[in-house]
C-alpha positions as CSV (number, residue, x, y, z in Angstrom):
1,M,5.6,-11.9,46.1
2,L,8.2,-15.3,45.3
3,L,9.1,-14.3,48.5
4,M,5.9,-14.0,50.3
5,V,5.0,-17.7,48.9
6,G,6.9,-19.7,50.4
7,G,7.9,-23.4,49.6
8,T,11.8,-23.3,48.6
9,I,11.7,-23.0,45.1
10,P,10.1,-19.4,45.2
11,L,12.1,-18.6,48.1
12,T,15.2,-19.4,46.3
13,M,13.7,-16.8,42.8
14,G,13.1,-14.4,45.3
15,V,16.7,-13.9,46.2
16,M,18.4,-14.8,43.0
17,V,15.8,-11.5,42.0
18,L,17.5,-9.2,45.4
19,L,21.0,-10.4,44.7
20,F,20.1,-9.2,41.0
21,L,18.8,-5.9,41.3
22,V,21.9,-5.4,43.8
23,F,24.4,-6.5,41.3
24,V,22.9,-4.2,38.9
25,T,22.4,-1.1,40.7
26,A,26.2,-1.4,42.2
27,S,26.7,-2.2,38.1
28,S,25.2,0.9,36.7
29,S,26.7,2.9,39.8
30,R,30.1,2.2,38.6
31,L,29.2,2.5,35.0
32,Q,27.7,6.4,35.6
33,Q,30.9,7.0,37.3
34,Q,33.0,6.7,34.6
35,L,30.7,8.3,32.1
36,H,31.0,11.4,33.8
37,E,34.7,11.1,34.5
38,N,35.3,10.0,30.1
39,I,33.2,13.3,29.6
40,R,35.2,15.5,32.2
41,L,38.7,13.8,29.8
42,R,37.4,14.6,26.7
43,A,36.5,18.2,27.7
44,E,39.8,18.8,29.4
45,S,41.4,17.1,26.1
46,A,39.6,18.7,23.8
47,S,40.5,22.5,25.6
48,Q,44.0,21.4,25.7
49,A,43.7,20.6,22.2
50,S,42.8,24.2,21.4
51,T,44.9,25.7,23.3
52,L,48.3,23.6,21.9
53,Q,46.6,25.3,18.4
54,Q,46.9,28.9,19.2
């Protein structure tokens, strides 16, 4: 909507919103990867700990 109005301020705000969405998407993708790795490592660690206790 901001990009369709025209003018300097709405155009600038529209570009800023688009950049923000790009950065949020990239950040959430990285966070998802880290979360999956964390869960995998915790499961691996629990498995190794139970093996050592036996």
